C-alpha positions in Angstrom: -5.7 -0.3 10.2 -3.5 0.8 7.4 -4.8 1.0 3.8 -2.6 0.8 0.7 -2.7 1.4 -3.0 -0.6 2.1 -6.0 -1.1 5.0 -8.4 0.9 6.3 -11.4 2.5 9.7 -11.8 2.7 10.9 -15.4 6.1 12.4 -16.4 6.4 15.6 -18.5 8.5 13.9 -21.1 6.2 10.8 -21.3 6.2 7.7 -19.3 5.2 7.1 -15.7 6.5 6.5 -12.2 4.5 4.4 -9.7 3.7 5.5 -6.2 2.8 3.0 -3.5 1.3 4.5 -0.4 0.2 3.3 3.1 -2.2 5.5 5.1 -3.2 5.1 8.7 -7.0 5.0 8.5 -7.5 6.4 12.0 -5.3 9.5 11.6 -5.5 9.8 7.8 -1.7 10.3 7.7 0.5 8.8 5.1 2.8 6.5 7.1 4.8 5.0 4.2 5.5 5.5 0.5 7.8 4.4 -2.3 8.2 5.8 -5.8 9.7 3.5 -8.6 9.7 3.1 -12.3 8.0 -0.3 -11.9 4.9 -1.9 -10.3 6.6 -5.0 -9.0 6.0 -6.4 -5.5 9.1 -4.7 -4.1 7.3 -1.3 -4.6 4.7 -2.1 -2.0 7.2 -4.0 0.2 9.4 -1.0 0.5 6.5 1.4 1.2 5.4 -0.9 4.0 9.0 -1.2 5.3 9.1 2.6 5.5 5.9 2.7 7.4 7.0 0.1 9.8 10.3 1.9 10.4 8.5 5.0 11.8 5.4 3.4 13.4 5.0 0.6 16.0 2.1 -1.7 15.1 0.1 -3.8 17.5 -0.1 -7.5 17.0 -3.0 -8.3 14.6 -3.1 -4.8 13.0 -4.8 -4.9 9.6 -3.1 -4.0 6.3 -5.9 -3.5 3.7 -5.3 -3.2 -0.1 -6.9 -4.1 -3.4 -6.3 -7.5 -4.9 -3.2 -6.5 -6.9 -0.6 -9.2 -7.4 2.0 -7.1 -5.5 -0.1 -7.6 -2.3 -0.4 -11.3 -2.8 3.4 -11.9 -3.2 5.5 -14.0 -0.9 7.8 -11.2 0.2 4.9 -8.9 1.1 3.1 -11.6 3.0 6.4 -12.6 4.8 6.7 -9.0 5.9 3.2 -9.0 7.3 3.8 -12.2 9.1 7.1 -10.9 10.6 5.2 -8.0 12.1 2.2 -10.1 13.1 -0.1 -8.1 10.9 -3.3 -9.4 9.3 -4.0 -9.0 5.6 -7.3 -7.8 4.2 -8.1 -7.4 0.5 -11.0 -5.7 -1.4 -13.5 -7.9 -3.1 -12.6 -8.4 -6.8 -13.7 -5.5 -8.9 -15.0 -3.4 -5.9 -13.1 -0.1 -5.6 -15.5 0.9 -2.8 -13.8 -1.6 -0.4 -10.7 0.6 -0.5 -12.4 3.9 -1.0 -10.1 5.9 1.3 -7.0 5.0 -0.7 -8.7 5.1 -4.0 -9.7 8.7 -3.3 -6.2 9.5 -2.0 -4.6 8.0 -5.1 -6.9 10.0 -7.4 -5.8 13.3 -5.8 -2.1 12.7 -6.4 
């Protein structure tokens, strides 16, 4: 199972960058990430593509995230389908369902 989340990185001069991260829940290693000036779907798609470029996934592996619109987008779901991955999403308003990534994102 991989778990994903987006966090923001405040910049010294003001403004933010957004960081999408995928963590292998078993090893606790970051397997994919992407840093952008936006929080559009492509942010999480590129982070997942990076992860898939370095790791082979078994059919039916689970990708878990919160319920953000980026994870519900067509391009993201097509990428999951292409790699035969299953999608899991947290219950609405329940950060504890994605606690590993929420705690990781808070430490950035």
